[in-house]
N, C-alpha and C positions, 0 to 999 in steps of 0.2 A: 504494500500500500504506500502510495506517495505521501510526501509531507503535507501537501494541501488537503488531501483526502483525510489524513489522520487529524489534522486541525479541525476540519469541518465536522468530523465524527465527535471530537471532544466537545465542540460547541453545541452540537445537537444533543448530546448526552446531558450537558449542563442544563439545557432548556427542559429536557424531559424530567430531570430531577427537580428543577425549580417548580415545574408544573405539578409534579407529584407532591412536593412539600406544600405548595399553596393549596392544592386540592385537599390534602389531609387536614390542614387547618380550617379550610372553608367548611368541610363537612361537620367538624366539631364546633366551629366558631372560635374556640380558644383551646389551646393544647399546651401542656407542660413541655418545655423545650426538651427535657430528657426523654419524652415520649415520642417526639417527632420522628427520629430515626427508625425505631421499631415499626411504627405505623407506615412509614414510607416504604420500608422493606416489604410489607405485605402488598402494597400497590405494585411495586417493581419486582414481583416474584421472578420474572423471566431473566433477571440480571445474574443469576447463578452465583459463581465463585467470587464475584466482586462485591458481595454483600458487606464485608467489613469496610471496604473503602467507601461504600455508599453511606454508611453511618457517619463517617467523617465529612464527606461531601455534603451531607444534609445540613450540617451546621454551617458550612460555608454558604450554602444556598440560602439559608435563613438570613444570613448577614447581607447577601446581595438583595434579597427580597425586601429587607428593611430599608436598605439604601434607596430602593426604588419607590418606597412608600406603600408597598403591598402588604406588609405585616408590621405590627408594632409589638414591642415587648412590654410586659407588665410584671411587677413583683407582687406576690401574694403569699403570705405566711412563709416567707423565706424561700419560695420557689419562683422560678422565672417561667413565665408563660408567653407564648406567641399567640397573637390574635390577628385575624384578617381585617384589613382596613376597607373603607369604602372603595378606594382605588383598586385594592386587590380583588374585591368582588366584581368590580367593573371589568377588570382584566379577565377574570374567570368567565364572566358572561360573554365577553368577546370571543374567547377561545371556544366556548360551547357553540356559539353561532357559526364560527368557522367550521367546526366539526359537523354540525347539522347541514350546512351548505354542501360540504363534501359528500355527505351521505345521500343528499337529494340528487346529486349529479347523475347517478345511475337510474333514476326513476323516470317515469313517463313525462314527456315534455308537453307543456300546454300550448305550444306553438307561438309563444310570446317571448320576446327578448327583453332582458333588463339591461338598460344602457345607463352608464354613469359617465357624465361629462364633467370636467372641472377646468377652472381658469384660476390658477394660483399664481400670483405675481412673481416675477423673477427674483425679487428681493427675499422671497421665501422658498428658494430653490431646494433647501434641505427638506422642508416639509413636503414639497411636491415630489421629491425623490422617495421619501418615506411612504407617501400615499401610493405611488406606483408599485413599490415593493410589496405593500400590504395587498393591493389588488391582485398582483401576480400570485402571492401566497394563497389567496382565497380562490384561485382558479378562474379569475376573469381573463378575458382575451382582449388584447389591445388591437383595436381596428383602425385607430388613427392616433396621433400624438397624445391627445388628452381625452380620448374616447375609448371606454372599456365596456365589455359586454359579457353577460352571463345568461344562460337560457332558463335559469330557475329563480324562483322568488328569493330575493336577498335583501329586501327592504329593511328588515330589522338589523341585519349585519351592517348595512351601509349607515344606518342611523347611529350605531355604536361607533363605527369608524370615524364618522364626522364629529361625534362628540369627543372621541379620544384625541383626535388631531386638531380640534377647534377650527374646523373649516366649513361650518354650516352653510353659508350662502355661496361659497366658492365651488360647491359640489352639488350637482343636480342628478337625481335618480329618475329614470323614465321607464315606462313599460311600453314597448313598441310591438305593434301587431305584425308588421312585416318590414323587411329590408330588401331593397332590390339587389339582385345578383348575390343572394346569401348562400349559395352552394358551398363556398369555401368556409363560411362560418359553420354551417351544419356539419361539414366534414371534420372541422377542428374538434367540435364537441361530440361527434359521432351521433348526430341527430337524424331522425328519419326524413326522407324527402317529403316535401309538401304534396298533398293531394290536390289535384287540379279539379 
């Protein structure tokens, strides 16, 4: 495995672990820090021989989650507890919406396209790039520079993304009945041909 692939795998595993830690705390609302690692190990059962390392990495993931504002620590009766914050709940909800959209992709198409267009000023280039990255992660297809498309309902996901990035009026969500010469789009999403 090349150096770049190894680094990408490490980053991916960090994200999985952070999601598992955040999910564990989200389920309970608050969890003793000492109990985070054993509960995360139950979620990440498929990690096999690396369980000891995961316990250590869980603590580091907690620190990263706190730095992002997704969890907060509290002291009670001499014990340290981690609790999920509103920001953490919002992130969990966004992840859930992404997963639901991915699950919908294989289902029956209602013959409508969901089109997202945006106009974010050049001075906010970093935000524009982040929005493009999120759209790609969610399975949208770029049909023009600032025009993205998905064949399934994703209105809730887009509302969350707009709130997360603070781009309300700069991003428009549309439901489109038809697009001319859409054969290449249907091929991309493996959608059935339109009936004439």
